[in-house]
C-alpha positions as CSV (number, residue, x, y, z in Angstrom):
1,M,0.0,0.0,0.0
2,T,1.3,3.4,-0.9
3,R,0.5,6.4,1.3
4,E,0.7,9.8,-0.2
5,I,2.7,12.5,1.6
6,V,1.2,15.3,-0.5
7,L,-1.9,15.0,-2.7
8,S,-3.4,17.8,-4.7
9,D,-5.2,18.4,-7.9
10,R,-3.5,21.8,-8.1
11,P,0.2,22.6,-8.8
12,I,2.7,21.6,-6.1
13,G,6.0,23.5,-5.9
14,L,9.1,21.4,-4.9
15,I,12.1,23.3,-3.5
16,G,15.3,21.5,-3.0
17,G,18.7,22.6,-1.7
18,G,20.0,23.7,-5.1
19,E,20.0,27.3,-6.3
20,C,16.8,29.2,-6.4
21,T,16.6,33.0,-7.0
22,P,14.0,35.1,-5.2
23,D,12.2,35.6,-8.5
24,Q,12.0,31.9,-9.1
25,F,10.7,31.3,-5.6
26,D,8.1,34.1,-6.0
27,L,6.9,32.4,-9.2
28,V,6.5,29.1,-7.4
29,A,4.8,30.7,-4.5
30,R,2.3,32.5,-6.7
31,T,1.4,29.6,-9.0
32,C,1.4,26.6,-6.6
33,D,-1.1,25.9,-3.9
34,L,1.4,23.9,-1.8
35,I,5.2,24.3,-1.3
36,V,7.0,21.1,-0.5
37,A,10.7,21.4,0.6
38,A,13.0,18.5,0.0
39,D,15.5,18.2,2.9
40,G,17.7,21.3,2.9
41,G,15.2,23.1,0.7
42,A,13.3,23.9,3.9
43,D,16.1,26.3,4.9
44,R,15.9,27.9,1.4
45,V,12.1,28.3,1.8
46,L,12.5,29.8,5.3
47,G,15.2,32.1,3.9
48,F,12.6,33.5,1.5
49,G,10.3,34.3,4.5
50,A,7.9,31.5,3.8
51,M,7.0,28.3,5.6
52,P,6.9,25.0,3.6
53,D,3.6,23.1,3.7
54,R,5.6,19.8,3.9
55,V,9.2,18.8,4.4
56,I,10.3,15.5,2.9
57,W,13.3,13.2,2.8
58,D,15.8,12.2,5.5
59,M,16.5,15.6,7.1
60,D,20.3,15.3,7.1
61,S,20.8,18.6,5.3
62,I,18.3,20.7,7.2
63,S,19.5,23.2,9.9
64,D,18.1,23.4,13.4
65,A,16.1,26.5,12.4
């Protein structure tokens, strides 16, 4: 049995630990209903002043913040 972590019929933005400019993040935030951060991407989302709706993966690259 597979259990969904995130399920939506609307766009989902996935932010990872790679480079993402403020303009790119703004586009994702404006066009996606949910923002999912993959591991260290959570720090990137927080750095843009937002809160991810979900954080996935093994959490080895995420800060204490």
